[in-house]
mmCIF entry with sequence, helices, sheets and N, C-alpha, C, O atoms, coordinates in Angstrom:
data_MODEL
# 
_entry.id   MODEL 
# 
_entity.id                         1 
_entity.type                       polymer 
_entity.pdbx_number_of_molecules   1 
# 
_entity_poly.entity_id                      1 
_entity_poly.type                           'polypeptide(L)' 
_entity_poly.nstd_linkage                   no 
_entity_poly.nstd_monomer                   no 
_entity_poly.pdbx_seq_one_letter_code       MMICAYNLVQHFNPKKVYMNFIIEIKDEGLHGRDEFEGIDLTTLITI 
_entity_poly.pdbx_seq_one_letter_code_can   MMICAYNLVQHFNPKKVYMNFIIEIKDEGLHGRDEFEGIDLTTLITI 
_entity_poly.pdbx_strand_id                 A 
# 
loop_
_entity_poly_seq.entity_id 
_entity_poly_seq.num 
_entity_poly_seq.mon_id 
_entity_poly_seq.hetero 
1 1  MET n 
1 2  MET n 
1 3  ILE n 
1 4  CYS n 
1 5  ALA n 
1 6  TYR n 
1 7  ASN n 
1 8  LEU n 
1 9  VAL n 
1 10 GLN n 
1 11 HIS n 
1 12 PHE n 
1 13 ASN n 
1 14 PRO n 
1 15 LYS n 
1 16 LYS n 
1 17 VAL n 
1 18 TYR n 
1 19 MET n 
1 20 ASN n 
1 21 PHE n 
1 22 ILE n 
1 23 ILE n 
1 24 GLU n 
1 25 ILE n 
1 26 LYS n 
1 27 ASP n 
1 28 GLU n 
1 29 GLY n 
1 30 LEU n 
1 31 HIS n 
1 32 GLY n 
1 33 ARG n 
1 34 ASP n 
1 35 GLU n 
1 36 PHE n 
1 37 GLU n 
1 38 GLY n 
1 39 ILE n 
1 40 ASP n 
1 41 LEU n 
1 42 THR n 
1 43 THR n 
1 44 LEU n 
1 45 ILE n 
1 46 THR n 
1 47 ILE n 
# 
_struct_asym.id          A 
_struct_asym.entity_id   1 
# 
loop_
_struct_conf.conf_type_id 
_struct_conf.id 
_struct_conf.pdbx_PDB_helix_id 
_struct_conf.beg_label_comp_id 
_struct_conf.beg_label_asym_id 
_struct_conf.beg_label_seq_id 
_struct_conf.pdbx_beg_PDB_ins_code 
_struct_conf.end_label_comp_id 
_struct_conf.end_label_asym_id 
_struct_conf.end_label_seq_id 
_struct_conf.pdbx_end_PDB_ins_code 
_struct_conf.beg_auth_comp_id 
_struct_conf.beg_auth_asym_id 
_struct_conf.beg_auth_seq_id 
_struct_conf.end_auth_comp_id 
_struct_conf.end_auth_asym_id 
_struct_conf.end_auth_seq_id 
_struct_conf.pdbx_PDB_helix_class 
_struct_conf.details 
_struct_conf.pdbx_PDB_helix_length 
HELX_P HELX_P1 AA1 MET A 2  ? GLN A 10 ? MET A 2  GLN A 10 1 ? 9 
HELX_P HELX_P2 AA2 ASP A 27 ? GLY A 29 ? ASP A 27 GLY A 29 5 ? 3 
HELX_P HELX_P3 AA3 GLY A 32 ? GLU A 35 ? GLY A 32 GLU A 35 5 ? 4 
# 
_struct_conf_type.id          HELX_P 
_struct_conf_type.criteria    ? 
_struct_conf_type.reference   ? 
# 
_struct_sheet.id               AA1 
_struct_sheet.type             ? 
_struct_sheet.number_strands   2 
_struct_sheet.details          ? 
# 
_struct_sheet_order.sheet_id     AA1 
_struct_sheet_order.range_id_1   1 
_struct_sheet_order.range_id_2   2 
_struct_sheet_order.offset       ? 
_struct_sheet_order.sense        parallel 
# 
loop_
_struct_sheet_range.sheet_id 
_struct_sheet_range.id 
_struct_sheet_range.beg_label_comp_id 
_struct_sheet_range.beg_label_asym_id 
_struct_sheet_range.beg_label_seq_id 
_struct_sheet_range.pdbx_beg_PDB_ins_code 
_struct_sheet_range.end_label_comp_id 
_struct_sheet_range.end_label_asym_id 
_struct_sheet_range.end_label_seq_id 
_struct_sheet_range.pdbx_end_PDB_ins_code 
_struct_sheet_range.beg_auth_comp_id 
_struct_sheet_range.beg_auth_asym_id 
_struct_sheet_range.beg_auth_seq_id 
_struct_sheet_range.end_auth_comp_id 
_struct_sheet_range.end_auth_asym_id 
_struct_sheet_range.end_auth_seq_id 
AA1 1 TYR A 18 ? GLU A 24 ? TYR A 18 GLU A 24 
AA1 2 ASP A 40 ? THR A 46 ? ASP A 40 THR A 46 
# 
loop_
_atom_site.group_PDB 
_atom_site.id 
_atom_site.type_symbol 
_atom_site.label_atom_id 
_atom_site.label_alt_id 
_atom_site.label_comp_id 
_atom_site.label_asym_id 
_atom_site.label_entity_id 
_atom_site.label_seq_id 
_atom_site.pdbx_PDB_ins_code 
_atom_site.Cartn_x 
_atom_site.Cartn_y 
_atom_site.Cartn_z 
_atom_site.occupancy 
_atom_site.B_iso_or_equiv 
_atom_site.pdbx_formal_charge 
_atom_site.auth_seq_id 
_atom_site.auth_comp_id 
_atom_site.auth_asym_id 
_atom_site.auth_atom_id 
_atom_site.pdbx_PDB_model_num 
ATOM 1   N N  . MET A 1 1  ? -26.227 -20.731 -30.032 1.00 0.00 ? 1  MET A N  1 
ATOM 2   C CA . MET A 1 1  ? -25.960 -20.193 -28.734 1.00 0.00 ? 1  MET A CA 1 
ATOM 3   C C  . MET A 1 1  ? -24.944 -20.996 -27.981 1.00 0.00 ? 1  MET A C  1 
ATOM 4   O O  . MET A 1 1  ? -24.025 -20.434 -27.385 1.00 0.00 ? 1  MET A O  1 
ATOM 5   N N  . MET A 1 2  ? -25.090 -22.298 -27.994 1.00 0.00 ? 2  MET A N  1 
ATOM 6   C CA . MET A 1 2  ? -24.156 -23.152 -27.244 1.00 0.00 ? 2  MET A CA 1 
ATOM 7   C C  . MET A 1 2  ? -22.759 -23.138 -27.831 1.00 0.00 ? 2  MET A C  1 
ATOM 8   O O  . MET A 1 2  ? -21.798 -23.425 -27.117 1.00 0.00 ? 2  MET A O  1 
ATOM 9   N N  . ILE A 1 3  ? -22.615 -22.822 -29.073 1.00 0.00 ? 3  ILE A N  1 
ATOM 10  C CA . ILE A 1 3  ? -21.268 -22.709 -29.658 1.00 0.00 ? 3  ILE A CA 1 
ATOM 11  C C  . ILE A 1 3  ? -20.499 -21.501 -28.984 1.00 0.00 ? 3  ILE A C  1 
ATOM 12  O O  . ILE A 1 3  ? -19.286 -21.539 -28.774 1.00 0.00 ? 3  ILE A O  1 
ATOM 13  N N  . CYS A 1 4  ? -21.239 -20.515 -28.688 1.00 0.00 ? 4  CYS A N  1 
ATOM 14  C CA . CYS A 1 4  ? -20.628 -19.361 -28.079 1.00 0.00 ? 4  CYS A CA 1 
ATOM 15  C C  . CYS A 1 4  ? -20.088 -19.701 -26.640 1.00 0.00 ? 4  CYS A C  1 
ATOM 16  O O  . CYS A 1 4  ? -19.012 -19.270 -26.226 1.00 0.00 ? 4  CYS A O  1 
ATOM 17  N N  . ALA A 1 5  ? -20.897 -20.478 -25.945 1.00 0.00 ? 5  ALA A N  1 
ATOM 18  C CA . ALA A 1 5  ? -20.464 -20.982 -24.541 1.00 0.00 ? 5  ALA A CA 1 
ATOM 19  C C  . ALA A 1 5  ? -19.262 -21.951 -24.682 1.00 0.00 ? 5  ALA A C  1 
ATOM 20  O O  . ALA A 1 5  ? -18.330 -21.940 -23.879 1.00 0.00 ? 5  ALA A O  1 
ATOM 21  N N  . TYR A 1 6  ? -19.327 -22.746 -25.691 1.00 0.00 ? 6  TYR A N  1 
ATOM 22  C CA . TYR A 1 6  ? -18.198 -23.696 -25.940 1.00 0.00 ? 6  TYR A CA 1 
ATOM 23  C C  . TYR A 1 6  ? -16.909 -22.943 -26.222 1.00 0.00 ? 6  TYR A C  1 
ATOM 24  O O  . TYR A 1 6  ? -15.863 -23.236 -25.644 1.00 0.00 ? 6  TYR A O  1 
ATOM 25  N N  . ASN A 1 7  ? -17.002 -21.940 -27.147 1.00 0.00 ? 7  ASN A N  1 
ATOM 26  C CA . ASN A 1 7  ? -15.860 -21.162 -27.434 1.00 0.00 ? 7  ASN A CA 1 
ATOM 27  C C  . ASN A 1 7  ? -15.275 -20.439 -26.285 1.00 0.00 ? 7  ASN A C  1 
ATOM 28  O O  . ASN A 1 7  ? -14.054 -20.318 -26.185 1.00 0.00 ? 7  ASN A O  1 
ATOM 29  N N  . LEU A 1 8  ? -16.160 -19.915 -25.347 1.00 0.00 ? 8  LEU A N  1 
ATOM 30  C CA . LEU A 1 8  ? -15.729 -19.258 -24.129 1.00 0.00 ? 8  LEU A CA 1 
ATOM 31  C C  . LEU A 1 8  ? -14.990 -20.240 -23.208 1.00 0.00 ? 8  LEU A C  1 
ATOM 32  O O  . LEU A 1 8  ? -13.970 -19.870 -22.626 1.00 0.00 ? 8  LEU A O  1 
ATOM 33  N N  . VAL A 1 9  ? -15.463 -21.447 -23.065 1.00 0.00 ? 9  VAL A N  1 
ATOM 34  C CA . VAL A 1 9  ? -14.903 -22.445 -22.220 1.00 0.00 ? 9  VAL A CA 1 
ATOM 35  C C  . VAL A 1 9  ? -13.493 -22.855 -22.783 1.00 0.00 ? 9  VAL A C  1 
ATOM 36  O O  . VAL A 1 9  ? -12.582 -23.171 -22.018 1.00 0.00 ? 9  VAL A O  1 
ATOM 37  N N  . GLN A 1 10 ? -13.354 -22.839 -24.096 1.00 0.00 ? 10 GLN A N  1 
ATOM 38  C CA . GLN A 1 10 ? -12.037 -23.135 -24.693 1.00 0.00 ? 10 GLN A CA 1 
ATOM 39  C C  . GLN A 1 10 ? -10.984 -22.186 -24.430 1.00 0.00 ? 10 GLN A C  1 
ATOM 40  O O  . GLN A 1 10 ? -9.811  -22.547 -24.526 1.00 0.00 ? 10 GLN A O  1 
ATOM 41  N N  . HIS A 1 11 ? -11.302 -20.955 -24.095 1.00 0.00 ? 11 HIS A N  1 
ATOM 42  C CA . HIS A 1 11 ? -10.273 -19.957 -23.741 1.00 0.00 ? 11 HIS A CA 1 
ATOM 43  C C  . HIS A 1 11 ? -9.514  -20.364 -22.418 1.00 0.00 ? 11 HIS A C  1 
ATOM 44  O O  . HIS A 1 11 ? -8.369  -19.978 -22.183 1.00 0.00 ? 11 HIS A O  1 
ATOM 45  N N  . PHE A 1 12 ? -10.232 -21.163 -21.587 1.00 0.00 ? 12 PHE A N  1 
ATOM 46  C CA . PHE A 1 12 ? -9.556  -21.629 -20.312 1.00 0.00 ? 12 PHE A CA 1 
ATOM 47  C C  . PHE A 1 12 ? -8.730  -22.883 -20.487 1.00 0.00 ? 12 PHE A C  1 
ATOM 48  O O  . PHE A 1 12 ? -8.221  -23.382 -19.483 1.00 0.00 ? 12 PHE A O  1 
ATOM 49  N N  . ASN A 1 13 ? -8.556  -23.427 -21.657 1.00 0.00 ? 13 ASN A N  1 
ATOM 50  C CA . ASN A 1 13 ? -7.826  -24.595 -21.942 1.00 0.00 ? 13 ASN A CA 1 
ATOM 51  C C  . ASN A 1 13 ? -8.163  -25.801 -21.049 1.00 0.00 ? 13 ASN A C  1 
ATOM 52  O O  . ASN A 1 13 ? -7.289  -26.304 -20.343 1.00 0.00 ? 13 ASN A O  1 
ATOM 53  N N  . PRO A 1 14 ? -9.382  -26.253 -21.074 1.00 0.00 ? 14 PRO A N  1 
ATOM 54  C CA . PRO A 1 14 ? -9.691  -27.365 -20.166 1.00 0.00 ? 14 PRO A CA 1 
ATOM 55  C C  . PRO A 1 14 ? -9.165  -28.642 -20.823 1.00 0.00 ? 14 PRO A C  1 
ATOM 56  O O  . PRO A 1 14 ? -8.945  -28.735 -22.030 1.00 0.00 ? 14 PRO A O  1 
ATOM 57  N N  . LYS A 1 15 ? -8.977  -29.648 -19.904 1.00 0.00 ? 15 LYS A N  1 
ATOM 58  C CA . LYS A 1 15 ? -8.498  -30.973 -20.404 1.00 0.00 ? 15 LYS A CA 1 
ATOM 59  C C  . LYS A 1 15 ? -9.597  -31.779 -21.183 1.00 0.00 ? 15 LYS A C  1 
ATOM 60  O O  . LYS A 1 15 ? -9.340  -32.482 -22.159 1.00 0.00 ? 15 LYS A O  1 
ATOM 61  N N  . LYS A 1 16 ? -10.817 -31.608 -20.663 1.00 0.00 ? 16 LYS A N  1 
ATOM 62  C CA . LYS A 1 16 ? -11.947 -32.257 -21.275 1.00 0.00 ? 16 LYS A CA 1 
ATOM 63  C C  . LYS A 1 16 ? -13.191 -31.352 -21.128 1.00 0.00 ? 16 LYS A C  1 
ATOM 64  O O  . LYS A 1 16 ? -13.384 -30.598 -20.174 1.00 0.00 ? 16 LYS A O  1 
ATOM 65  N N  . VAL A 1 17 ? -14.020 -31.520 -22.198 1.00 0.00 ? 17 VAL A N  1 
ATOM 66  C CA . VAL A 1 17 ? -15.268 -30.657 -22.225 1.00 0.00 ? 17 VAL A CA 1 
ATOM 67  C C  . VAL A 1 17 ? -16.467 -31.632 -22.407 1.00 0.00 ? 17 VAL A C  1 
ATOM 68  O O  . VAL A 1 17 ? -16.522 -32.467 -23.310 1.00 0.00 ? 17 VAL A O  1 
ATOM 69  N N  . TYR A 1 18 ? -17.406 -31.444 -21.475 1.00 0.00 ? 18 TYR A N  1 
ATOM 70  C CA . TYR A 1 18 ? -18.644 -32.357 -21.554 1.00 0.00 ? 18 TYR A CA 1 
ATOM 71  C C  . TYR A 1 18 ? -19.836 -31.360 -21.727 1.00 0.00 ? 18 TYR A C  1 
ATOM 72  O O  . TYR A 1 18 ? -19.908 -30.293 -21.117 1.00 0.00 ? 18 TYR A O  1 
ATOM 73  N N  . MET A 1 19 ? -20.687 -31.777 -22.547 1.00 0.00 ? 19 MET A N  1 
ATOM 74  C CA . MET A 1 19 ? -21.957 -30.952 -22.843 1.00 0.00 ? 19 MET A CA 1 
ATOM 75  C C  . MET A 1 19 ? -23.164 -31.821 -22.721 1.00 0.00 ? 19 MET A C  1 
ATOM 76  O O  . MET A 1 19 ? -23.178 -32.932 -23.251 1.00 0.00 ? 19 MET A O  1 
ATOM 77  N N  . ASN A 1 20 ? -24.134 -31.377 -22.072 1.00 0.00 ? 20 ASN A N  1 
ATOM 78  C CA . ASN A 1 20 ? -25.433 -32.085 -21.870 1.00 0.00 ? 20 ASN A CA 1 
ATOM 79  C C  . ASN A 1 20 ? -26.562 -31.239 -22.412 1.00 0.00 ? 20 ASN A C  1 
ATOM 80  O O  . ASN A 1 20 ? -26.646 -30.040 -22.146 1.00 0.00 ? 20 ASN A O  1 
ATOM 81  N N  . PHE A 1 21 ? -27.454 -31.897 -23.197 1.00 0.00 ? 21 PHE A N  1 
ATOM 82  C CA . PHE A 1 21 ? -28.611 -31.216 -23.775 1.00 0.00 ? 21 PHE A CA 1 
ATOM 83  C C  . PHE A 1 21 ? -29.831 -32.028 -23.413 1.00 0.00 ? 21 PHE A C  1 
ATOM 84  O O  . PHE A 1 21 ? -29.746 -33.255 -23.356 1.00 0.00 ? 21 PHE A O  1 
ATOM 85  N N  . ILE A 1 22 ? -30.972 -31.392 -23.166 1.00 0.00 ? 22 ILE A N  1 
ATOM 86  C CA . ILE A 1 22 ? -32.148 -32.060 -22.984 1.00 0.00 ? 22 ILE A CA 1 
ATOM 87  C C  . ILE A 1 22 ? -32.709 -32.600 -24.282 1.00 0.00 ? 22 ILE A C  1 
ATOM 88  O O  . ILE A 1 22 ? -33.095 -33.765 -24.383 1.00 0.00 ? 22 ILE A O  1 
ATOM 89  N N  . ILE A 1 23 ? -32.747 -31.680 -25.320 1.00 0.00 ? 23 ILE A N  1 
ATOM 90  C CA . ILE A 1 23 ? -33.352 -32.109 -26.631 1.00 0.00 ? 23 ILE A CA 1 
ATOM 91  C C  . ILE A 1 23 ? -32.376 -31.839 -27.757 1.00 0.00 ? 23 ILE A C  1 
ATOM 92  O O  . ILE A 1 23 ? -31.796 -30.756 -27.840 1.00 0.00 ? 23 ILE A O  1 
ATOM 93  N N  . GLU A 1 24 ? -32.199 -32.788 -28.594 1.00 0.00 ? 24 GLU A N  1 
ATOM 94  C CA . GLU A 1 24 ? -31.371 -32.632 -29.790 1.00 0.00 ? 24 GLU A CA 1 
ATOM 95  C C  . GLU A 1 24 ? -32.357 -32.765 -30.994 1.00 0.00 ? 24 GLU A C  1 
ATOM 96  O O  . GLU A 1 24 ? -33.098 -33.744 -31.080 1.00 0.00 ? 24 GLU A O  1 
ATOM 97  N N  . ILE A 1 25 ? -32.353 -31.754 -31.930 1.00 0.00 ? 25 ILE A N  1 
ATOM 98  C CA . ILE A 1 25 ? -33.220 -31.765 -33.018 1.00 0.00 ? 25 ILE A CA 1 
ATOM 99  C C  . ILE A 1 25 ? -32.331 -32.163 -34.247 1.00 0.00 ? 25 ILE A C  1 
ATOM 100 O O  . ILE A 1 25 ? -31.351 -31.497 -34.582 1.00 0.00 ? 25 ILE A O  1 
ATOM 101 N N  . LYS A 1 26 ? -32.754 -33.323 -34.909 1.00 0.00 ? 26 LYS A N  1 
ATOM 102 C CA . LYS A 1 26 ? -32.007 -33.734 -36.054 1.00 0.00 ? 26 LYS A CA 1 
ATOM 103 C C  . LYS A 1 26 ? -32.747 -33.535 -37.359 1.00 0.00 ? 26 LYS A C  1 
ATOM 104 O O  . LYS A 1 26 ? -32.155 -33.602 -38.436 1.00 0.00 ? 26 LYS A O  1 
ATOM 105 N N  . ASP A 1 27 ? -34.078 -33.284 -37.256 1.00 0.00 ? 27 ASP A N  1 
ATOM 106 C CA . ASP A 1 27 ? -34.911 -33.123 -38.364 1.00 0.00 ? 27 ASP A CA 1 
ATOM 107 C C  . ASP A 1 27 ? -34.633 -31.767 -39.069 1.00 0.00 ? 27 ASP A C  1 
ATOM 108 O O  . ASP A 1 27 ? -33.945 -30.905 -38.522 1.00 0.00 ? 27 ASP A O  1 
ATOM 109 N N  . GLU A 1 28 ? -35.148 -31.612 -40.213 1.00 0.00 ? 28 GLU A N  1 
ATOM 110 C CA . GLU A 1 28 ? -35.080 -30.265 -40.876 1.00 0.00 ? 28 GLU A CA 1 
ATOM 111 C C  . GLU A 1 28 ? -33.720 -29.861 -41.252 1.00 0.00 ? 28 GLU A C  1 
ATOM 112 O O  . GLU A 1 28 ? -33.508 -28.666 -41.455 1.00 0.00 ? 28 GLU A O  1 
ATOM 113 N N  . GLY A 1 29 ? -32.749 -30.743 -41.371 1.00 0.00 ? 29 GLY A N  1 
ATOM 114 C CA . GLY A 1 29 ? -31.370 -30.439 -41.858 1.00 0.00 ? 29 GLY A CA 1 
ATOM 115 C C  . GLY A 1 29 ? -30.576 -29.764 -40.743 1.00 0.00 ? 29 GLY A C  1 
ATOM 116 O O  . GLY A 1 29 ? -29.532 -29.190 -41.052 1.00 0.00 ? 29 GLY A O  1 
ATOM 117 N N  . LEU A 1 30 ? -30.967 -29.782 -39.520 1.00 0.00 ? 30 LEU A N  1 
ATOM 118 C CA . LEU A 1 30 ? -30.160 -29.259 -38.426 1.00 0.00 ? 30 LEU A CA 1 
ATOM 119 C C  . LEU A 1 30 ? -29.158 -30.260 -37.909 1.00 0.00 ? 30 LEU A C  1 
ATOM 120 O O  . LEU A 1 30 ? -29.543 -31.333 -37.444 1.00 0.00 ? 30 LEU A O  1 
ATOM 121 N N  . HIS A 1 31 ? -27.883 -29.938 -37.979 1.00 0.00 ? 31 HIS A N  1 
ATOM 122 C CA . HIS A 1 31 ? -26.823 -30.863 -37.607 1.00 0.00 ? 31 HIS A CA 1 
ATOM 123 C C  . HIS A 1 31 ? -25.905 -30.183 -36.542 1.00 0.00 ? 31 HIS A C  1 
ATOM 124 O O  . HIS A 1 31 ? -24.698 -30.056 -36.745 1.00 0.00 ? 31 HIS A O  1 
ATOM 125 N N  . GLY A 1 32 ? -26.486 -29.770 -35.454 1.00 0.00 ? 32 GLY A N  1 
ATOM 126 C CA . GLY A 1 32 ? -25.775 -29.071 -34.425 1.00 0.00 ? 32 GLY A CA 1 
ATOM 127 C C  . GLY A 1 32 ? -24.571 -29.899 -33.769 1.00 0.00 ? 32 GLY A C  1 
ATOM 128 O O  . GLY A 1 32 ? -23.549 -29.362 -33.343 1.00 0.00 ? 32 GLY A O  1 
ATOM 129 N N  . ARG A 1 33 ? -24.810 -31.198 -33.745 1.00 0.00 ? 33 ARG A N  1 
ATOM 130 C CA . ARG A 1 33 ? -23.743 -32.116 -33.150 1.00 0.00 ? 33 ARG A CA 1 
ATOM 131 C C  . ARG A 1 33 ? -22.463 -31.982 -33.946 1.00 0.00 ? 33 ARG A C  1 
ATOM 132 O O  . ARG A 1 33 ? -21.382 -32.159 -33.383 1.00 0.00 ? 33 ARG A O  1 
ATOM 133 N N  . ASP A 1 34 ? -22.536 -31.686 -35.194 1.00 0.00 ? 34 ASP A N  1 
ATOM 134 C CA . ASP A 1 34 ? -21.306 -31.591 -36.071 1.00 0.00 ? 34 ASP A CA 1 
ATOM 135 C C  . ASP A 1 34 ? -20.423 -30.396 -35.600 1.00 0.00 ? 34 ASP A C  1 
ATOM 136 O O  . ASP A 1 34 ? -19.206 -30.420 -35.785 1.00 0.00 ? 34 ASP A O  1 
ATOM 137 N N  . GLU A 1 35 ? -21.022 -29.394 -35.013 1.00 0.00 ? 35 GLU A N  1 
ATOM 138 C CA . GLU A 1 35 ? -20.229 -28.259 -34.553 1.00 0.00 ? 35 GLU A CA 1 
ATOM 139 C C  . GLU A 1 35 ? -19.325 -28.584 -33.340 1.00 0.00 ? 35 GLU A C  1 
ATOM 140 O O  . GLU A 1 35 ? -18.331 -27.888 -33.132 1.00 0.00 ? 35 GLU A O  1 
ATOM 141 N N  . PHE A 1 36 ? -19.635 -29.606 -32.548 1.00 0.00 ? 36 PHE A N  1 
ATOM 142 C CA . PHE A 1 36 ? -19.012 -29.987 -31.321 1.00 0.00 ? 36 PHE A CA 1 
ATOM 143 C C  . PHE A 1 36 ? -18.159 -31.307 -31.480 1.00 0.00 ? 36 PHE A C  1 
ATOM 144 O O  . PHE A 1 36 ? -18.403 -32.293 -30.784 1.00 0.00 ? 36 PHE A O  1 
ATOM 145 N N  . GLU A 1 37 ? -17.225 -31.290 -32.352 1.00 0.00 ? 37 GLU A N  1 
ATOM 146 C CA . GLU A 1 37 ? -16.371 -32.547 -32.562 1.00 0.00 ? 37 GLU A CA 1 
ATOM 147 C C  . GLU A 1 37 ? -15.341 -32.576 -31.465 1.00 0.00 ? 37 GLU A C  1 
ATOM 148 O O  . GLU A 1 37 ? -14.819 -31.546 -31.039 1.00 0.00 ? 37 GLU A O  1 
ATOM 149 N N  . GLY A 1 38 ? -15.062 -33.787 -31.016 1.00 0.00 ? 38 GLY A N  1 
ATOM 150 C CA . GLY A 1 38 ? -14.050 -34.019 -30.031 1.00 0.00 ? 38 GLY A CA 1 
ATOM 151 C C  . GLY A 1 38 ? -14.445 -33.802 -28.587 1.00 0.00 ? 38 GLY A C  1 
ATOM 152 O O  . GLY A 1 38 ? -13.587 -33.746 -27.707 1.00 0.00 ? 38 GLY A O  1 
ATOM 153 N N  . ILE A 1 39 ? -15.760 -33.677 -28.331 1.00 0.00 ? 39 ILE A N  1 
ATOM 154 C CA . ILE A 1 39 ? -16.153 -33.514 -26.932 1.00 0.00 ? 39 ILE A CA 1 
ATOM 155 C C  . ILE A 1 39 ? -17.248 -34.549 -26.670 1.00 0.00 ? 39 ILE A C  1 
ATOM 156 O O  . ILE A 1 39 ? -17.914 -35.034 -27.585 1.00 0.00 ? 39 ILE A O  1 
ATOM 157 N N  . ASP A 1 40 ? -17.408 -34.870 -25.359 1.00 0.00 ? 40 ASP A N  1 
ATOM 158 C CA . ASP A 1 40 ? -18.449 -35.770 -24.955 1.00 0.00 ? 40 ASP A CA 1 
ATOM 159 C C  . ASP A 1 40 ? -19.765 -34.935 -24.927 1.00 0.00 ? 40 ASP A C  1 
ATOM 160 O O  . ASP A 1 40 ? -19.868 -33.944 -24.204 1.00 0.00 ? 40 ASP A O  1 
ATOM 161 N N  . LEU A 1 41 ? -20.746 -35.362 -25.725 1.00 0.00 ? 41 LEU A N  1 
ATOM 162 C CA . LEU A 1 41 ? -22.009 -34.716 -25.905 1.00 0.00 ? 41 LEU A CA 1 
ATOM 163 C C  . LEU A 1 41 ? -23.108 -35.751 -25.612 1.00 0.00 ? 41 LEU A C  1 
ATOM 164 O O  . LEU A 1 41 ? -23.164 -36.789 -26.272 1.00 0.00 ? 41 LEU A O  1 
ATOM 165 N N  . THR A 1 42 ? -23.976 -35.480 -24.635 1.00 0.00 ? 42 THR A N  1 
ATOM 166 C CA . THR A 1 42 ? -25.107 -36.348 -24.389 1.00 0.00 ? 42 THR A CA 1 
ATOM 167 C C  . THR A 1 42 ? -26.449 -35.578 -24.427 1.00 0.00 ? 42 THR A C  1 
ATOM 168 O O  . THR A 1 42 ? -26.568 -34.419 -24.030 1.00 0.00 ? 42 THR A O  1 
ATOM 169 N N  . THR A 1 43 ? -27.437 -36.323 -24.939 1.00 0.00 ? 43 THR A N  1 
ATOM 170 C CA . THR A 1 43 ? -28.835 -35.740 -24.955 1.00 0.00 ? 43 THR A CA 1 
ATOM 171 C C  . THR A 1 43 ? -29.802 -36.765 -24.373 1.00 0.00 ? 43 THR A C  1 
ATOM 172 O O  . THR A 1 43 ? -29.572 -37.973 -24.435 1.00 0.00 ? 43 THR A O  1 
ATOM 173 N N  . LEU A 1 44 ? -30.904 -36.241 -23.797 1.00 0.00 ? 44 LEU A N  1 
ATOM 174 C CA . LEU A 1 44 ? -31.882 -37.112 -23.188 1.00 0.00 ? 44 LEU A CA 1 
ATOM 175 C C  . LEU A 1 44 ? -32.909 -37.501 -24.324 1.00 0.00 ? 44 LEU A C  1 
ATOM 176 O O  . LEU A 1 44 ? -33.344 -38.650 -24.389 1.00 0.00 ? 44 LEU A O  1 
ATOM 177 N N  . ILE A 1 45 ? -33.272 -36.553 -25.184 1.00 0.00 ? 45 ILE A N  1 
ATOM 178 C CA . ILE A 1 45 ? -34.321 -36.828 -26.221 1.00 0.00 ? 45 ILE A CA 1 
ATOM 179 C C  . ILE A 1 45 ? -33.728 -36.397 -27.543 1.00 0.00 ? 45 ILE A C  1 
ATOM 180 O O  . ILE A 1 45 ? -33.139 -35.321 -27.649 1.00 0.00 ? 45 ILE A O  1 
ATOM 181 N N  . THR A 1 46 ? -33.880 -37.225 -28.537 1.00 0.00 ? 46 THR A N  1 
ATOM 182 C CA . THR A 1 46 ? -33.485 -36.922 -29.923 1.00 0.00 ? 46 THR A CA 1 
ATOM 183 C C  . THR A 1 46 ? -34.764 -36.886 -30.813 1.00 0.00 ? 46 THR A C  1 
ATOM 184 O O  . THR A 1 46 ? -35.528 -37.849 -30.876 1.00 0.00 ? 46 THR A O  1 
ATOM 185 N N  . ILE A 1 47 ? -34.938 -35.838 -31.429 1.00 0.00 ? 47 ILE A N  1 
ATOM 186 C CA . ILE A 1 47 ? -36.114 -35.632 -32.293 1.00 0.00 ? 47 ILE A CA 1 
ATOM 187 C C  . ILE A 1 47 ? -35.725 -35.621 -33.721 1.00 0.00 ? 47 ILE A C  1 
ATOM 188 O O  . ILE A 1 47 ? -36.580 -35.460 -34.592 1.00 0.00 ? 47 ILE A O  1 
# 
């Protein structure tokens, strides 16, 4: 879902993109962070 928001923001040609997440799930083979290369991404909780 967030990749859609990211793609929409890219249409406006921003200088820098920052994304914040409350929870990042790394278990079970989920690698969502890999989809957002080249941007500042922060999370509060990593599971």
